[in-house]
C-alpha positions in Angstrom: 4.7 -31.1 139.5 5.3 -33.2 136.3 3.2 -35.0 133.8 3.3 -38.8 133.3 6.4 -38.4 131.0 8.4 -36.6 133.8 8.1 -33.2 132.2 7.6 -30.1 134.3 4.1 -28.7 134.3 3.8 -25.0 133.4 3.3 -23.9 137.0 6.6 -25.5 138.0 8.4 -23.4 135.4 6.9 -20.3 136.9 8.1 -21.3 140.4 11.6 -21.9 139.1 11.7 -18.5 137.5 10.5 -16.9 140.7 13.1 -18.9 142.7 15.8 -17.5 140.4 14.6 -14.0 141.1 14.7 -14.6 144.9 18.3 -16.1 144.7 20.7 -14.0 146.8 24.3 -15.0 146.3 25.4 -13.4 149.6 22.8 -15.3 151.5 23.8 -18.5 149.7 27.5 -17.9 150.7 26.4 -17.2 154.3 24.5 -20.5 154.3 27.5 -22.4 153.0 29.7 -20.8 155.6 27.2 -21.7 158.3 27.1 -25.3 157.1 30.9 -25.5 157.1 31.2 -24.1 160.7 28.5 -26.4 162.0 30.4 -29.3 160.5 33.6 -28.2 162.1 31.8 -27.9 165.5 30.5 -31.4 165.1 33.9 -32.7 164.2 35.5 -31.0 167.2 32.9 -32.5 169.5 33.6 -35.9 168.0 37.3 -35.4 168.6 36.9 -34.1 172.1 38.4 -30.7 171.4 36.8 -27.4 172.4 39.2 -24.7 171.2 41.6 -24.0 168.4 44.4 -24.3 171.0 43.1 -27.9 171.8 43.2 -28.7 168.1 46.7 -27.4 167.7 47.9 -29.3 170.9 46.3 -32.5 169.5 48.0 -32.0 166.2 51.4 -31.6 167.9 50.8 -34.7 170.0 49.8 -36.8 167.0 52.9 -35.6 165.0 55.1 -36.5 168.0 53.4 -40.0 168.2 54.0 -40.6 164.5 57.6 -39.4 164.8 58.2 -42.0 167.6 56.8 -44.9 165.6 
């Protein structure tokens, strides 16, 4: 919460301090990794590939296509 000048009210500062105490770097790293993997999964679905072997095959195919052009 903030006052009419955009400054944080005292209660918000206490919440921020409490949030800092609850911050777990390992949990944060896990959340970042989860986000990255979910993004990869979405990209794979968009590209129509299901496995890492599919990804590698498509990469080879695209390289071959570019080499022919």
